[in-house]
N, C-alpha and C positions, 0 to 999 in steps of 0.2 A: 826698762821702758823704751818703747820703740816708736812712739808717735812723732808727729811733726815737732820741730824745735820750739814752737811757741804754744803748743797744746799741753794742757795739764792732764796727765794721765793718772787715774786712780784705779789701783788693782785691789779688789776685795776678795776674789776667789784665789785660793791657794796661798794666802798670806797677804797682809795689807802692805801696799807700797804706793807711794806718790812720787811723781817725777815729771820732768820736762825734758823731752828729747832723751838723751842717754843718761842724764843726771837724775838721781833719786835722793829723796830725803833719807838721811841716815837714821836708823832706829833710835840711836842715842840722842838725837836732837829733840825729840818730842818730850818737852819738859813736863807736860801734864797728859795723863791718859785721856782726859776729857777733850783735849785738843785733837788727838787722833780720832776720837769718837765724833767730834764735831765735823771733821772733814768727811768721815764716813757717812754721817747722817745727811749732810749737804749733798754729797755725791749721789745719794739715793733718791733725792728729790728731783722731779722732772725739771723744774726751773732753777735748781741748785740754790734754793733759798728756803729759809724757815723763819717763822715769826719768833722773835726773841722770847716772848712770853711762853711759847710752847716749850722751848728749850729749858727755860727756868723752871717750869712746872715739872718737866721730866727729870731734871737733875736735882732740884732742891724743892721738893713739894711742900715741905713744912716750914720754909723760910719766907720772910716778907719780901716785897718787891725791891726795895733798895739793896738789901744784902744780895739777893740773887742776881740783880743787874751788875753789881760790882764783881761778883764771881764770874758772870758771863764775860765781862770785859777782860778778865784775866785769862780765860780760856781762849777768847778770840786773839788776844795778844800772843799767847803761846803758839797758837796755830799759825799766825802770821810770821812769827820768828822762824818756825820750822820750814814753812814754804819759801821764805826769803833765802834759805840756803841753796835753793835750786833756781834762784833768779826771779821769783814771783813776789814782787812787792805788793803789799796789800792784797794777799791771796784770799783773805777772809775779811769782809768789811761789814760794818753795821750801816745800813741805809734805812733811815727812818726807824721803823720797828722790825726790819728784816735783817737777818744775818745771811750774807750772800757769799758763795764760793766763787772766786776768780772772776769777778765781773768784767765783761768785755773780752774774755778769753774763752776759747773752746775748751771744754772739759770732756774727756773720754773716760767712760767707766766700763770695766769689763763685764758688767752684768747686762 
């Protein structure tokens, strides 16, 4: 990754990679596949945010609200932990009903 030192870079073409400056998240750090997918989905959104209910319906269409929200919190936590390895604290946050990628930080996506 070759963006500015404080910019979150997301590469989707030619293989998934996330990084800041020259540091990239190691593939082995992503504890949950859905955590990687969450970062990909957020990176594709113009405002880098998605309503949590949309994510819950996408991933767990047959489950109730409480169970899906608990599952979503686990996915958000796993994504946060992965992004923390490159120095991004709270790289994915829940703000009201929105899941947001790297609030307050520039995000560059290769698409």
